[in-house]
N, C-alpha and C positions, 0 to 999 in steps of 0.2 A: 855927614848928610845920609849915605846909604843905610846906617843904622837906624837913623832917625825915619827914616821913609819904610824901612821894614817894620818898625815897632808901630808906626801909625798904620798900616796896612793890617797888621796882626791885631791891634786894637779894634780897627772898622771891622773885621772879620768876627771877632768877639761881638761887637756889638749888634752886627747883624744876626748872628745865631742866638744871640741872647734875646732878641726881640721876636724872633722866630719862635723859640721855646717858650717865651712868655705868652705869644698870642695861643699856642696849641694846648699848654697847662701841663701838668707832671705826667699823665699819662700818655703824653704823645711821642713822637720820636726821639732819642738821643742823637746827638751828633759827634763826630769825629772828624776832624780836620787833620791831615798828616801832611808836612811840608818836606820837600827835598831839595839838596843843591841840585848842581847842573849836571853832575854824575849820576844823579839817582839814589844817593845815600839820604837816610832820613835824618833831618836836622832840627826836627821839632813837631809838636803837636799840641793841639788844643781841642778841648771837648766840653760839652754841655752835659753834664749828667741828669738822670731822670728827675731828680728833685730841682732842677734849676741852677745847681751849683755849676761855675765854668771853672776849669781847670787847664793850665797851658805849662809847657815848657820848651826851651831850645829857641831857634831861630825861625822867623816867620817870611816864607820868599814867596815869589809869584807862581813856583810849582809845586801844586799840592792836589791831593785827593779828596774826597769828602764821604765819609762813610754814615750811614744810619742803623739805628737798633731800636727796636720797639721796647717800651718801658711797660710793665706789668702796673695795672692801677693797684691803688692802696688797697688792702683790705676792709 
């Protein structure tokens, strides 16, 4: 049950991030979600690259930080 919930939460987060990136386009900000366990150790990460491709690994938890970075426009 817990794994299913965590997986669902992770997929929902990716869907939200994907929708935001799709709305902004490839020259908008990239996003990085870093997930932590109860002790503060990194247990997972998901990101949306500048070209809109998602990447994820590890566990998705309710404890996370969001980071952004600017993407250079294509020449």
